C-alpha positions, 0 to 999 in steps of 0.5 A, spaced: 544 488 499 537 486 498 535 484 491 528 487 489 523 485 484 517 489 483 510 485 481 507 489 476 509 494 471 504 499 471 505 506 474 506 504 481 512 500 479 515 507 477 513 510 483 517 504 487 523 505 483 523 512 485 522 510 492 528 505 492 532 511 489 531 515 495 532 510 500 539 509 497 541 516 496 545 516 503 546 509 503 545 504 498 541 498 501 537 495 496 538 494 488 532 493 483 533 487 479 527 488 475 519 487 474 515 481 473 509 482 469 506 477 464 505 483 459 512 485 457 508 491 453 507 494 460 514 495 462 516 501 465 522 505 461 527 505 467 526 497 469 527 491 465 521 486 464 524 479 466 518 475 465 512 473 468 511 472 476 512 464 475 520 466 475 519 469 482 521 462 485 527 462 481 530 469 483 534 470 490 530 477 491 524 479 495 518 482 492 514 488 492 507 489 489 507 494 483 499 494 483 495 499 487 488 496 487 486 492 493 483 486 491 489 485 486 494 486 491 491 480 495 491 476 489 498 477 487 501 477 494 498 471 495 501 467 489 508 470 491 507 467 498 505 460 495 511 461 491 515 461 497 517 469 496 519 474 501 515 480 501 519 487 502 517 493 506 519 499 504 519 506 508 521 513 505 526 516 508 521 522 509 516 517 512 515 517 520 513 511 524 511 513 531 513 509 537 510 502 538 507 502 531 507 496 527 508 495 519 507 489 516 510 485 511 510 488 504 508 495 506 510 501 502 510 508 506 511 513 501 514 520 502 511 524 507 507 519 510 506 518 518 504 512 522 503 515 529 504 511 535 501 505 537 498 504 530 498 497 526 499 497 519 497 490 516 500 486 510 501 489 503 498 496 505 500 502 500 500 508 504 501 514 498 504 521 499 502 525 505 497 520 508 496 519 515 495 513 520 492 516 526 495 513 533 492 507 536 488 505 529 488 499 525 489 498 518 488 491 515 491 487 510 492 489 502 489 496 503 491 502 499 491 509 501 491 514 496 495 521 496 493 525 502 488 520 505 487 520 513 485 515 518 483 518 525 485 516 531 483 509 534 479 508 527 479 501 524 480 500 516 478 492 514 482 488 509 482 490 502 479 497 503 481 503 498 481 510 501 481 515 495 485 522 495 484 526 500 479 521 504 478 522 511 476 517 516 474 520 523 476 518 530 474 511 532 470 510 525 470 503 522 470 501 515 469 494 513 472 489 509 473 491 501 469 498 502 471 504 498 471 511 500 471 516 495 476 522 494 475 527 499 469 523 503 469 524 510 467 518 514 463 520 520 460 513 522 461 506 521 461 503 514 459 496 512 463 491 508 463 491 501 460 498 501 462 504 497 461 511 500 462 518 498 461 525 500 461 530 506 459 526 511 460 520 507 454 516 505 453 510 501 452 510 493 446 507 490 447 500 488 445 498 481 
């Protein structure tokens, strides 16, 4: 049976605990050992905090990222990899992965998500409830899709991108690395790297 630890003890950790329960509902395949977080006060009520992430090297367990911000997912994941740990991918029983689609290590696909045929999902991608990744699209590493976000067919999402709740990236559009698409925004044209867009159609927000 797979042994799992969650890196980070915030709200996402509780969501992951529920995901594991749902995965185990029919056949028990993995066990949550606990949470690694330097801030013990941030502990989820349902899960013990074992200590800091430095303990990961001594545990015989795979890890999942319990942090949602893309940059933080990258930093925490890279540190875990340097410690020699293995990233676990978790897929909810009610998520769907199409024929020919690939999902990278450490990805989390929550309830009601769909990854359509031919899509590529990178490392440590968080696909939140009821989000859709269209056919033949590419989603880079350390990307977070909030609830009900949609990536259109053949779209390209760069690394460390944040798609807000209900955001839509239309077919064939590209979103550059480290960009943010606001909640409810509709991306109809390419978004450069390091850009925050919002609205319908999505437009860059002024920088300060």
